[in-house]
Biopython code that builds the backbone (N, CA, C, O; Angstrom):
import numpy as np
from Bio.PDB.StructureBuilder import StructureBuilder

atoms = [
    (1, "MET", "N", (0.820, -1.183, 0.000)),
    (1, "MET", "CA", (0.000, 0.000, 0.000)),
    (1, "MET", "C", (0.876, 1.264, 0.000)),
    (1, "MET", "O", (0.585, 2.231, -0.704)),
    (2, "ALA", "N", (1.932, 1.237, 0.787)),
    (2, "ALA", "CA", (2.811, 2.409, 0.874)),
    (2, "ALA", "C", (3.485, 2.708, -0.454)),
    (2, "ALA", "O", (3.628, 3.867, -0.843)),
    (3, "LEU", "N", (3.894, 1.656, -1.144)),
    (3, "LEU", "CA", (4.563, 1.853, -2.428)),
    (3, "LEU", "C", (3.595, 2.470, -3.445)),
    (3, "LEU", "O", (3.962, 3.393, -4.173)),
    (4, "GLY", "N", (2.384, 1.969, -3.491)),
    (4, "GLY", "CA", (1.383, 2.514, -4.396)),
    (4, "GLY", "C", (1.074, 3.967, -4.079)),
    (4, "GLY", "O", (0.923, 4.789, -4.983)),
    (5, "SER", "N", (0.982, 4.279, -2.802)),
    (5, "SER", "CA", (0.719, 5.657, -2.389)),
    (5, "SER", "C", (1.858, 6.586, -2.786)),
    (5, "SER", "O", (1.630, 7.738, -3.156)),
    (6, "SER", "N", (3.083, 6.080, -2.707)),
    (6, "SER", "CA", (4.219, 6.928, -3.086)),
    (6, "SER", "C", (4.198, 7.240, -4.585)),
    (6, "SER", "O", (4.559, 8.344, -4.996)),
    (7, "PHE", "N", (3.773, 6.261, -5.408)),
    (7, "PHE", "CA", (3.671, 6.516, -6.838)),
    (7, "PHE", "C", (2.528, 7.491, -7.142)),
    (7, "PHE", "O", (2.630, 8.318, -8.048)),
    (8, "GLU", "N", (1.451, 7.383, -6.381)),
    (8, "GLU", "CA", (0.341, 8.320, -6.544)),
    (8, "GLU", "C", (0.784, 9.737, -6.179)),
    (8, "GLU", "O", (0.458, 10.697, -6.878)),
    (9, "LEU", "N", (1.523, 9.857, -5.090)),
    (9, "LEU", "CA", (2.041, 11.160, -4.683)),
    (9, "LEU", "C", (2.989, 11.719, -5.740)),
    (9, "LEU", "O", (2.971, 12.919, -6.016)),
    (10, "GLU", "N", (3.799, 10.876, -6.321)),
    (10, "GLU", "CA", (4.719, 11.306, -7.378)),
    (10, "GLU", "C", (3.945, 11.923, -8.545)),
    (10, "GLU", "O", (4.333, 12.962, -9.077)),
    (11, "THR", "N", (2.865, 11.280, -8.928)),
    (11, "THR", "CA", (2.025, 11.799, -10.011)),
    (11, "THR", "C", (1.454, 13.165, -9.644)),
    (11, "THR", "O", (1.469, 14.088, -10.459)),
    (12, "GLN", "N", (0.956, 13.292, -8.433)),
    (12, "GLN", "CA", (0.383, 14.568, -7.987)),
    (12, "GLN", "C", (1.438, 15.672, -7.947)),
    (12, "GLN", "O", (1.144, 16.824, -8.269)),
    (13, "LEU", "N", (2.650, 15.329, -7.556)),
    (13, "LEU", "CA", (3.736, 16.313, -7.534)),
    (13, "LEU", "C", (4.085, 16.789, -8.941)),
    (13, "LEU", "O", (4.356, 17.971, -9.153)),
    (14, "ARG", "N", (4.078, 15.869, -9.895)),
    (14, "ARG", "CA", (4.362, 16.250, -11.282)),
    (14, "ARG", "C", (3.280, 17.192, -11.817)),
    (14, "ARG", "O", (3.581, 18.159, -12.516)),
    (15, "ILE", "N", (2.040, 16.907, -11.488)),
    (15, "ILE", "CA", (0.938, 17.782, -11.904)),
    (15, "ILE", "C", (1.084, 19.160, -11.254)),
    (15, "ILE", "O", (0.921, 20.185, -11.917)),
    (16, "ALA", "N", (1.389, 19.178, -9.966)),
    (16, "ALA", "CA", (1.557, 20.452, -9.254)),
    (16, "ALA", "C", (2.700, 21.269, -9.857)),
    (16, "ALA", "O", (2.606, 22.492, -9.964)),
    (17, "SER", "N", (3.758, 20.598, -10.244)),
    (17, "SER", "CA", (4.884, 21.298, -10.851)),
    (17, "SER", "C", (4.492, 21.908, -12.200)),
    (17, "SER", "O", (4.861, 23.040, -12.510)),
    (18, "LYS", "N", (3.742, 21.144, -12.995)),
    (18, "LYS", "CA", (3.300, 21.662, -14.296)),
    (18, "LYS", "C", (2.371, 22.856, -14.147)),
    (18, "LYS", "O", (2.281, 23.702, -15.036)),
    (19, "ARG", "N", (1.684, 22.914, -13.021)),
    (19, "ARG", "CA", (0.795, 24.055, -12.748)),
    (19, "ARG", "C", (1.527, 25.196, -12.035)),
    (19, "ARG", "O", (0.916, 26.163, -11.580)),
    (20, "ASN", "N", (2.838, 25.054, -11.953)),
    (20, "ASN", "CA", (3.713, 26.081, -11.386)),
    (20, "ASN", "C", (3.454, 26.384, -9.908)),
    (20, "ASN", "O", (3.559, 27.530, -9.472)),
    (21, "TYR", "N", (3.113, 25.339, -9.144)),
    (21, "TYR", "CA", (2.971, 25.520, -7.699)),
    (21, "TYR", "C", (4.324, 25.615, -7.015)),
    (21, "TYR", "O", (4.436, 26.156, -5.915)),
    (22, "PHE", "N", (5.347, 25.088, -7.669)),
    (22, "PHE", "CA", (6.712, 25.228, -7.188)),
    (22, "PHE", "C", (7.661, 25.079, -8.367)),
    (22, "PHE", "O", (7.258, 24.659, -9.452)),
    (23, "LYS", "N", (8.912, 25.424, -8.149)),
    (23, "LYS", "CA", (9.906, 25.425, -9.220)),
    (23, "LYS", "C", (10.288, 24.007, -9.636)),
    (23, "LYS", "O", (10.297, 23.093, -8.811)),
    (24, "PRO", "N", (10.605, 23.828, -10.929)),
    (24, "PRO", "CA", (11.029, 22.507, -11.408)),
    (24, "PRO", "C", (12.257, 21.961, -10.667)),
    (24, "PRO", "O", (12.387, 20.748, -10.497)),
    (25, "SER", "N", (13.136, 22.831, -10.237)),
    (25, "SER", "CA", (14.315, 22.372, -9.499)),
    (25, "SER", "C", (13.910, 21.729, -8.172)),
    (25, "SER", "O", (14.554, 20.786, -7.712)),
    (26, "LYS", "N", (12.858, 22.236, -7.569)),
    (26, "LYS", "CA", (12.351, 21.658, -6.326)),
    (26, "LYS", "C", (11.772, 20.270, -6.596)),
    (26, "LYS", "O", (11.932, 19.352, -5.792)),
    (27, "LEU", "N", (11.096, 20.129, -7.738)),
    (27, "LEU", "CA", (10.544, 18.828, -8.116)),
    (27, "LEU", "C", (11.661, 17.798, -8.261)),
    (27, "LEU", "O", (11.517, 16.662, -7.808)),
    (28, "ASP", "N", (12.757, 18.180, -8.879)),
    (28, "ASP", "CA", (13.881, 17.258, -9.065)),
    (28, "ASP", "C", (14.381, 16.725, -7.725)),
    (28, "ASP", "O", (14.638, 15.529, -7.586)),
    (29, "LEU", "N", (14.515, 17.601, -6.752)),
    (29, "LEU", "CA", (14.983, 17.202, -5.423)),
    (29, "LEU", "C", (13.964, 16.271, -4.760)),
    (29, "LEU", "O", (14.335, 15.248, -4.184)),
    (30, "ILE", "N", (12.703, 16.623, -4.841)),
    (30, "ILE", "CA", (11.653, 15.806, -4.232)),
    (30, "ILE", "C", (11.611, 14.427, -4.882)),
    (30, "ILE", "O", (11.512, 13.414, -4.189)),
    (31, "LEU", "N", (11.686, 14.385, -6.219)),
    (31, "LEU", "CA", (11.616, 13.099, -6.921)),
    (31, "LEU", "C", (12.830, 12.228, -6.621)),
    (31, "LEU", "O", (12.722, 11.004, -6.562)),
    (32, "LYS", "N", (13.973, 12.852, -6.433)),
    (32, "LYS", "CA", (15.172, 12.096, -6.068)),
    (32, "LYS", "C", (14.948, 11.412, -4.716)),
    (32, "LYS", "O", (15.260, 10.233, -4.550)),
    (33, "ASN", "N", (14.412, 12.151, -3.768)),
    (33, "ASN", "CA", (14.122, 11.586, -2.452)),
    (33, "ASN", "C", (13.010, 10.545, -2.535)),
    (33, "ASN", "O", (13.064, 9.520, -1.856)),
    (34, "MET", "N", (12.007, 10.806, -3.363)),
    (34, "MET", "CA", (10.893, 9.880, -3.529)),
    (34, "MET", "C", (11.369, 8.553, -4.117)),
    (34, "MET", "O", (10.934, 7.487, -3.681)),
    (35, "THR", "N", (12.253, 8.615, -5.098)),
    (35, "THR", "CA", (12.799, 7.408, -5.704)),
    (35, "THR", "C", (13.569, 6.588, -4.672)),
    (35, "THR", "O", (13.456, 5.363, -4.631)),
    (36, "SER", "N", (14.339, 7.263, -3.855)),
    (36, "SER", "CA", (15.082, 6.590, -2.795)),
    (36, "SER", "C", (14.120, 5.899, -1.829)),
    (36, "SER", "O", (14.344, 4.753, -1.438)),
    (37, "LEU", "N", (13.073, 6.583, -1.454)),
    (37, "LEU", "CA", (12.076, 6.010, -0.552)),
    (37, "LEU", "C", (11.384, 4.809, -1.188)),
    (37, "LEU", "O", (11.178, 3.791, -0.527)),
    (38, "GLN", "N", (11.025, 4.919, -2.457)),
    (38, "GLN", "CA", (10.367, 3.811, -3.146)),
    (38, "GLN", "C", (11.263, 2.577, -3.202)),
    (38, "GLN", "O", (10.788, 1.453, -3.038)),
    (39, "LYS", "N", (12.544, 2.784, -3.430)),
    (39, "LYS", "CA", (13.488, 1.659, -3.454)),
    (39, "LYS", "C", (13.584, 0.993, -2.088)),
    (39, "LYS", "O", (13.644, -0.232, -1.990)),
    (40, "ARG", "N", (13.598, 1.806, -1.032)),
    (40, "ARG", "CA", (13.677, 1.252, 0.317)),
    (40, "ARG", "C", (12.402, 0.501, 0.688)),
    (40, "ARG", "O", (12.465, -0.558, 1.312)),
    (41, "ILE", "N", (11.251, 1.040, 0.309)),
    (41, "ILE", "CA", (9.986, 0.347, 0.575)),
    (41, "ILE", "C", (9.966, -0.986, -0.159)),
    (41, "ILE", "O", (9.582, -2.004, 0.417)),
    (42, "TYR", "N", (10.373, -0.992, -1.418)),
    (42, "TYR", "CA", (10.400, -2.223, -2.214)),
    (42, "TYR", "C", (11.330, -3.257, -1.580)),
    (42, "TYR", "O", (10.987, -4.435, -1.488)),
    (43, "ALA", "N", (12.501, -2.811, -1.148)),
    (43, "ALA", "CA", (13.465, -3.727, -0.526)),
    (43, "ALA", "C", (12.904, -4.297, 0.779)),
    (43, "ALA", "O", (13.075, -5.483, 1.059)),
    (44, "LEU", "N", (12.244, -3.470, 1.567)),
    (44, "LEU", "CA", (11.640, -3.934, 2.807)),
    (44, "LEU", "C", (10.552, -4.972, 2.522)),
    (44, "LEU", "O", (10.486, -6.016, 3.171)),
    (45, "ARG", "N", (9.713, -4.665, 1.551)),
    (45, "ARG", "CA", (8.631, -5.587, 1.163)),
    (45, "ARG", "C", (9.209, -6.928, 0.714)),
    (45, "ARG", "O", (8.735, -7.989, 1.120)),
    (46, "LYS", "N", (10.222, -6.864, -0.117)),
    (46, "LYS", "CA", (10.862, -8.080, -0.635)),
    (46, "LYS", "C", (11.455, -8.891, 0.520)),
    (46, "LYS", "O", (11.318, -10.114, 0.560)),
    (47, "ASN", "N", (12.107, -8.211, 1.447)),
    (47, "ASN", "CA", (12.721, -8.872, 2.578)),
    (47, "ASN", "C", (11.681, -9.532, 3.471)),
    (47, "ASN", "O", (11.882, -10.657, 3.928)),
    (48, "VAL", "N", (10.580, -8.852, 3.721)),
    (48, "VAL", "CA", (9.522, -9.395, 4.576)),
    (48, "VAL", "C", (8.877, -10.608, 3.914)),
    (48, "VAL", "O", (8.604, -11.605, 4.583)),
    (49, "LEU", "N", (8.635, -10.534, 2.614)),
    (49, "LEU", "CA", (7.990, -11.631, 1.905)),
    (49, "LEU", "C", (8.882, -12.867, 1.812)),
    (49, "LEU", "O", (8.381, -13.988, 1.725)),
    (50, "ASN", "N", (10.207, -12.669, 1.830)),
    (50, "ASN", "CA", (11.150, -13.782, 1.728)),
    (50, "ASN", "C", (11.530, -14.376, 3.074)),
    (50, "ASN", "O", (12.299, -15.335, 3.145)),
    (51, "SER", "N", (10.990, -13.803, 4.137)),
    (51, "SER", "CA", (11.320, -14.306, 5.486)),
    (51, "SER", "C", (10.546, -15.558, 5.825)),
    (51, "SER", "O", (10.705, -16.106, 6.916)),
]
sb = StructureBuilder()
sb.init_structure("model")
sb.init_model(0)
sb.init_chain("A")
sb.init_seg("    ")
for serial, (resi, resn, name, xyz) in enumerate(atoms, 1):
    if name == "N":
        sb.init_residue(resn, " ", resi, " ")
    sb.init_atom(name, np.array(xyz, "f"), 0.0, 1.0, " ", f" {name:<3s}", serial, name[0])
structure = sb.get_structure()
């Protein structure tokens, strides 16, 4: 559920950026952090399922 929510949030952030709610450079930083979080969630999920 968390992974799906993070992808949904990513989509909303891209839309907000296109509507100029914040600068594109800010989006880049947020997406970099979001990608890192998504990778960690995926790794945690994989680890739990393989236990």
